[in-house]
C-alpha positions in Angstrom: 33.3 -21.6 -75.1 31.0 -23.3 -77.6 27.7 -21.6 -78.4 24.9 -24.0 -77.9 22.0 -23.4 -80.3 19.8 -26.0 -78.6 16.1 -25.5 -78.1 15.4 -25.6 -74.4 11.8 -26.5 -73.5 10.2 -23.8 -71.4 9.0 -25.3 -68.1 5.9 -23.8 -66.6 6.3 -22.9 -62.9 3.3 -23.8 -60.8 3.3 -22.2 -57.4 1.1 -22.9 -54.5 -0.5 -20.0 -52.5 -1.5 -22.0 -49.5 0.3 -21.1 -46.4 0.6 -17.3 -47.2 3.3 -15.3 -48.8 6.2 -17.1 -47.1 5.0 -20.5 -48.3 4.5 -19.2 -51.8 8.0 -17.9 -51.9 9.5 -21.2 -50.7 7.6 -23.3 -53.2 8.5 -20.8 -55.9 12.2 -21.1 -55.1 12.0 -24.9 -55.2 10.2 -24.8 -58.5 12.9 -22.4 -59.9 15.6 -24.8 -58.9 13.8 -27.8 -60.4 13.1 -25.8 -63.6 16.8 -24.9 -63.9 17.9 -28.5 -63.4 15.4 -29.7 -65.9 16.4 -27.1 -68.5 20.1 -28.0 -68.0 19.4 -31.7 -68.5 17.2 -30.9 -71.6 19.9 -28.6 -73.0 22.4 -31.5 -72.9 20.1 -33.7 -75.0 20.4 -33.8 -78.8 17.9 -34.9 -81.4 20.3 -36.6 -83.8 17.6 -37.4 -86.3 16.7 -33.7 -86.8 20.4 -32.9 -86.8 21.1 -35.4 -89.5 18.2 -34.1 -91.7 19.5 -30.5 -91.2 23.2 -31.1 -92.0 23.6 -34.1 -94.3 22.7 -32.4 -97.6 25.8 -30.2 -97.0 28.2 -33.1 -96.6 30.0 -34.6 -99.6 32.1 -37.7 -100.4 35.5 -36.8 -101.8 37.1 -39.2 -104.2 40.6 -38.4 -105.6 43.1 -39.7 -108.0 46.8 -39.0 -107.3 49.8 -38.6 -109.5 50.8 -42.2 -109.1 47.3 -43.4 -110.1 46.2 -44.2 -106.6 42.6 -43.6 -105.5 41.7 -42.0 -102.2 38.5 -41.4 -100.3 37.4 -38.8 -97.8 34.6 -36.4 -96.9 34.0 -32.7 -96.8 31.3 -30.1 -96.2 30.0 -27.0 -98.0 31.7 -24.0 -96.4 30.5 -21.3 -98.8 28.3 -21.2 -101.9 30.9 -23.0 -104.0 33.6 -23.9 -101.5 34.1 -27.2 -99.7 36.4 -27.8 -96.7 38.2 -31.1 -96.3 41.5 -32.4 -94.9 44.8 -31.7 -96.6 45.8 -35.3 -96.4 42.6 -36.3 -98.4 43.6 -34.2 -101.4 47.4 -34.4 -101.2 49.0 -35.0 -104.6 45.6 -35.1 -106.2 45.3 -34.8 -110.0 41.6 -35.2 -110.1 39.0 -34.6 -107.4 35.3 -35.6 -107.6 32.6 -34.8 -105.1 29.4 -36.7 -104.6 26.5 -34.9 -102.8 24.1 -36.7 -100.6 21.4 -37.2 -103.2 23.9 -38.8 -105.7 25.0 -35.9 -107.9 28.7 -35.9 -108.9 30.7 -32.7 -109.4 34.3 -32.1 -110.4 36.3 -29.9 -107.9 39.5 -28.0 -108.0 41.9 -27.5 -105.1 42.0 -23.8 -104.0 44.5 -24.1 -101.1 46.0 -26.5 -98.7 47.8 -26.3 -95.3 49.5 -29.5 -94.1 50.2 -28.1 -90.6 46.5 -27.7 -89.8 45.5 -30.5 -92.2 42.9 -28.3 -93.9 42.2 -27.8 -97.6 39.6 -25.9 -99.6 38.0 -27.1 -102.8 36.0 -25.1 -105.4 33.0 -26.7 -107.0 30.6 -25.4 -109.6 26.8 -26.1 -110.0 26.2 -26.9 -106.3 22.8 -28.7 -106.0 20.2 -26.2 -104.8 19.3 -28.3 -101.7 22.9 -28.0 -100.3 23.5 -25.0 -98.1 26.8 -24.0 -96.4 27.2 -25.3 -92.8 28.0 -22.5 -90.3 31.2 -22.7 -88.4 30.8 -22.4 -84.6 32.1 -19.4 -82.7 34.4 -20.0 -79.7 35.7 -23.4 -78.5 33.9 -26.7 -78.1 33.0 -27.7 -74.6 34.1 -31.0 -73.0 31.0 -33.2 -72.5 29.0 -31.5 -75.2 27.2 -33.8 -77.6 28.5 -33.9 -81.2 28.0 -35.9 -84.4 30.5 -36.9 -87.0 29.2 -36.8 -90.6 30.8 -38.3 -93.7 31.5 -41.4 -95.7 33.5 -43.9 -93.5 34.8 -46.8 -95.6 32.8 -45.3 -98.5 29.4 -45.6 -96.7 27.9 -42.3 -97.8 25.6 -40.3 -95.6 26.8 -41.8 -92.3 26.3 -40.2 -88.9 28.0 -41.3 -85.6 27.4 -39.6 -82.3 29.3 -39.0 -79.1 30.6 -36.1 -77.0 33.6 -33.8 -76.9 36.0 -35.9 -74.8 38.8 -33.4 -74.5 40.5 -30.3 -76.0 44.0 -29.1 -76.8 45.3 -32.5 -77.9 48.4 -32.9 -80.0 48.5 -35.7 -82.7 51.2 -36.8 -85.1 50.7 -36.2 -88.8 51.4 -38.5 -91.6 54.4 -36.3 -92.5 56.1 -36.6 -89.1 55.2 -33.3 -87.5 52.7 -32.6 -84.7 49.3 -31.0 -85.1 48.3 -29.1 -82.0 44.9 -27.8 -80.6 43.0 -30.8 -81.7 39.5 -31.9 -80.4 39.2 -35.4 -78.9 35.8 -37.1 -79.4 34.4 -40.5 -78.7 32.2 -40.2 -81.8 33.5 -43.1 -84.0 35.7 -41.8 -86.8 36.9 -44.2 -89.5 38.8 -44.1 -92.7 36.7 -42.0 -95.2 35.4 -39.8 -92.4 38.5 -37.5 -92.8 37.5 -34.0 -93.9 33.9 -34.4 -92.8 32.3 -32.1 -90.2 32.0 -32.7 -86.5 28.8 -30.7 -85.6 27.1 -29.7 -82.5 23.3 -30.1 -81.8 22.6 -26.8 -83.6 24.2 -28.0 -86.8 27.3 -25.8 -86.4 30.7 -27.2 -87.4 32.9 -27.4 -84.2 35.6 -29.4 -86.0 36.9 -31.1 -89.1 37.3 -34.9 -88.6 40.9 -35.7 -89.2 41.9 -39.0 -87.5 40.6 -42.0 -85.7 42.8 -44.4 -83.7 41.9 -47.8 -85.1 43.6 -49.8 -82.3 41.6 -47.9 -79.7 37.9 -47.8 -79.0 36.0 -44.5 -79.4 39.1 -42.3 -79.8 38.8 -39.7 -82.6 40.2 -36.3 -83.4 39.1 -33.2 -85.2 40.6 -29.8 -86.2 38.7 -27.2 -84.1 36.5 -24.4 -85.3 38.8 -21.7 -84.2 41.5 -23.1 -86.5 39.0 -23.3 -89.4 38.1 -19.7 -88.9 41.8 -18.7 -88.8 43.2 -20.8 -91.7 40.4 -21.3 -94.3 40.0 -17.6 -95.3 43.8 -17.5 -96.0 43.5 -20.7 -98.1 40.7 -19.1 -100.1 42.6 -15.8 -100.7 46.2 -17.0 -100.9 46.1 -20.7 -101.4 48.2 -21.2 -98.3 48.6 -20.2 -94.7 51.8 -18.9 -93.0 52.6 -20.4 -89.6 54.9 -18.9 -87.0 58.3 -20.5 -86.4 60.3 -20.3 -83.1 63.2 -22.7 -83.8 63.7 -24.8 -80.7 63.4 -28.4 -79.7 62.0 -28.9 -76.2 60.7 -31.3 -73.6 58.0 -31.0 -71.0 59.0 -30.3 -67.5 58.2 -33.6 -65.9 58.9 -34.2 -62.2 62.2 -36.0 -63.1 63.3 -33.1 -65.4 62.3 -30.5 -62.8 64.3 -32.3 -60.1 67.3 -32.5 -62.4 67.1 -28.8 -63.0 66.6 -27.9 -59.3 63.1 -26.6 -59.9 60.3 -26.9 -57.3 57.4 -27.1 -59.8 57.0 -29.4 -62.8 55.4 -26.8 -65.0 56.7 -25.3 -68.2 58.7 -26.4 -71.3 62.5 -26.9 -71.1 64.5 -25.7 -74.2 66.7 -28.6 -75.2 68.2 -27.2 -78.3 68.1 -23.9 -80.3 68.4 -24.1 -84.1 71.1 -22.1 -85.7 69.9 -18.9 -87.5 66.4 -19.4 -86.1 64.3 -16.7 -84.4 65.3 -18.2 -81.0 69.0 -18.2 -81.8 70.8 -15.8 -79.5 67.6 -15.2 -77.4 66.8 -18.5 -75.8 69.4 -20.9 -74.3 69.3 -24.7 -74.8 70.5 -27.4 -72.6 74.3 -27.9 -72.4 74.5 -31.2 -70.5 72.5 -34.1 -69.1 72.0 -35.6 -65.6 70.9 -39.0 -64.5 67.9 -38.9 -62.1 66.3 -42.2 -60.9 68.1 -44.0 -63.7 66.8 -41.6 -66.4 69.2 -39.3 -68.3 67.5 -35.9 -68.7 68.7 -32.5 -70.1 69.6 -29.7 -67.7 70.6 -26.1 -68.0 68.3 -24.9 -70.7 65.7 -22.1 -70.4 62.3 -23.1 -69.0 59.5 -21.3 -70.8 56.7 -20.6 -68.3 54.7 -17.8 -70.0 54.3 -16.3 -73.5 52.6 -12.9 -73.8 51.2 -13.3 -70.3 49.7 -16.7 -71.1 50.8 -19.6 -68.8 52.8 -22.4 -70.4 52.4 -25.5 -68.4 53.0 -28.1 -71.2 54.2 -28.5 -74.7 50.6 -28.3 -75.9 50.3 -24.9 -74.3 53.4 -23.6 -76.1 52.2 -25.1 -79.4 48.8 -23.4 -79.0 50.3 -20.0 -78.4 52.6 -20.3 -81.4 49.7 -21.5 -83.6 47.7 -18.4 -82.8 50.7 -16.2 -83.6 51.8 -15.0 -87.0 55.2 -14.7 -88.7 56.9 -11.3 -87.9 55.1 -11.0 -84.6 57.2 -10.3 -81.5 56.3 -12.2 -78.4 57.4 -11.8 -74.8 58.5 -15.0 -73.1 59.0 -15.4 -69.4 61.8 -18.0 -68.8 63.5 -19.5 -65.8 67.3 -19.2 -66.5 69.8 -20.3 -63.9 67.1 -20.3 -61.3 65.8 -16.8 -61.9 62.9 -15.5 -63.9 63.4 -13.1 -66.7 61.7 -11.9 -69.8 63.0 -12.1 -73.4 61.5 -11.0 -76.7 61.5 -13.1 -79.8 60.4 -12.1 -83.3 58.8 -15.2 -84.8 59.8 -16.4 -88.3 57.9 -18.2 -91.0 57.6 -22.0 -90.8 58.9 -23.8 -93.9 56.8 -26.3 -95.7 57.2 -29.8 -94.3 59.1 -31.1 -97.4 61.8 -28.5 -97.0 
């Protein structure tokens, strides 16, 4: 999971020798347990003042002008010596991009690459101030419950930090263009308009996510693109200007208890294939639903394949399927375990390339 680069105070163990060897061992064991508990509690603490001082010089405000003359505001962070990572939706249709560093310097940036499906973008900037250093991207996944901070310029308020914890993983959120973005981190660190593209960092100053959305009608509900997606997508944006996503070609629904009952299945786990797109990778391999049935007053699809595993990984929900496909690449052949007509069988699908969202 997430690497925690948190300084843990060393607790001195004081043992008592009275009572002989047996007494000493007993007290030592109690001290060891107390030490472990104290270290665990201290490891969960976070000095947000030190964290802010360490990371804020690497965070920028992003101001854009679009083709229709509109102005936009977001955030970003220094990823490499002259590269800045932000959200795709921050720089979409931008004709001019300006960055402001924490101590006030303005720089003009150019867009290197964008990927709407992960909502990530890379900018190139020259003459980066000497005090700004790239922020490291964390290895592994974030941990639920781990303390984090969101840095950026919410509502144009530059140099803002908000704190919270990782509230959940593997969330799926809708994009502004109508498709879903999988594998997103949920956090209760407040994220507001203008935070988009800024870093979500752990207590060691590592980027665990890129802030992408806050739900304004809800309290303490924000989302960020996780570090593993940054590590997978950003190098391709730098090299190619884009990232190719795998495409399966189905519409599906989760196997809720009602859907499972309608399909005569004992367990409500998996993803039911509702429809298979013509001439897609799944065409002729997977079977969609052919009819519906009314259960408890609800009309549900029946008869389609139920996907329960992909390349040995369990698929219990639509989020699981989206995560597996997000980690796959076009041209890769995956083995799917499906339940078809009440029996398990395996099929192989060679994934295609996902078209841009405007096509």
